[in-house]
C-alpha positions in Angstrom: -8.6 -1.1 15.6 -5.7 -2.3 17.9 -7.1 -5.8 17.8 -6.8 -5.9 14.1 -3.1 -4.8 14.4 -2.4 -7.6 16.9 -4.0 -10.1 14.5 -1.9 -8.8 11.6 1.3 -8.8 13.6 0.6 -12.3 14.9 -0.1 -13.6 11.4 3.2 -12.0 10.2 5.2 -13.5 13.0 3.8 -16.9 12.5 4.5 -16.7 8.8 8.1 -15.7 9.4 8.4 -18.6 11.9 7.1 -21.2 9.5 9.2 -19.7 6.6 12.3 -20.1 8.9 11.5 -23.7 9.5 10.6 -24.5 5.8 13.6 -22.7 4.3 16.0 -24.6 6.6 14.7 -28.0 5.4 17.1 -29.9 3.1 14.4 -30.6 0.5 12.9 -27.1 0.3 12.6 -25.8 -3.3 12.7 -22.0 -2.9 16.4 -21.5 -2.4 19.4 -23.2 -4.1 20.7 -24.1 -0.7 18.8 -24.3 2.6 19.3 -21.7 5.2 21.6 -22.4 8.1 19.6 -25.0 10.1 20.2 -24.1 13.8 20.0 -20.3 13.3 16.8 -20.3 11.2 15.1 -22.8 13.4 15.9 -20.7 16.4 14.5 -17.6 14.7 11.5 -19.6 13.5 10.8 -20.9 17.1 11.0 -17.4 18.5 8.8 -16.0 15.8 6.2 -18.7 16.4 6.3 -18.0 20.1 5.9 -14.3 19.4 2.9 -15.0 17.1 1.2 -17.1 19.8 1.9 -14.4 22.4 0.4 -11.7 20.2 -2.7 -13.7 19.6 -2.9 -14.4 23.3 -3.4 -10.7 23.9 -6.6 -10.6 21.9 -8.0 -14.1 22.5 -7.8 -16.9 25.1 -4.4 -18.6 25.1 -5.8 -22.0 24.1 -7.6 -20.4 21.2 -4.5 -18.5 20.3 -2.5 -21.8 20.3 -5.0 -23.5 17.9 -5.1 -20.4 15.7 -1.3 -20.5 15.5 -1.2 -24.2 14.7 -3.9 -23.8 12.0 -2.0 -21.0 10.3 1.2 -23.0 10.6 -0.5 -26.1 9.0 -1.9 -23.9 6.2 1.5 -22.4 5.4 3.3 -25.7 5.6 0.8 -27.1 3.1 0.9 -24.1 0.7 4.7 -23.5 0.6 5.7 -26.8 -1.1 2.9 -26.5 -3.6 3.7 -22.9 -4.4 7.4 -23.9 -4.9 6.4 -26.7 -7.2 4.2 -24.4 -9.2 7.0 -21.8 -9.4 9.4 -24.4 -10.7 6.9 -25.6 -13.3 6.4 -22.0 -14.5 10.1 -21.4 -14.7 10.6 -24.7 -16.6 7.8 -23.7 -19.0 9.5 -20.3 -19.7 12.9 -21.9 -20.4 11.6 -24.8 -22.4 
């Protein structure tokens, strides 16, 4: 039971970290203006480190690193496509 909680917390921390990096990018499409770069990247870095540390509690550290990287790649692929789909849906409603 506790292992599942660690997995959930690690997934949430990794998601927050990637969201911090993505939302600070100049060409992100979720916000009208990107977040403050240095602050959100620092929070993103700390959240990614926290996610890796949480996964390191329940699995080997190298496995935890690859799990973190895989989740990060998945989110960095999904976020731009989800933003584009959201923009298309909003344009369809308006037009």
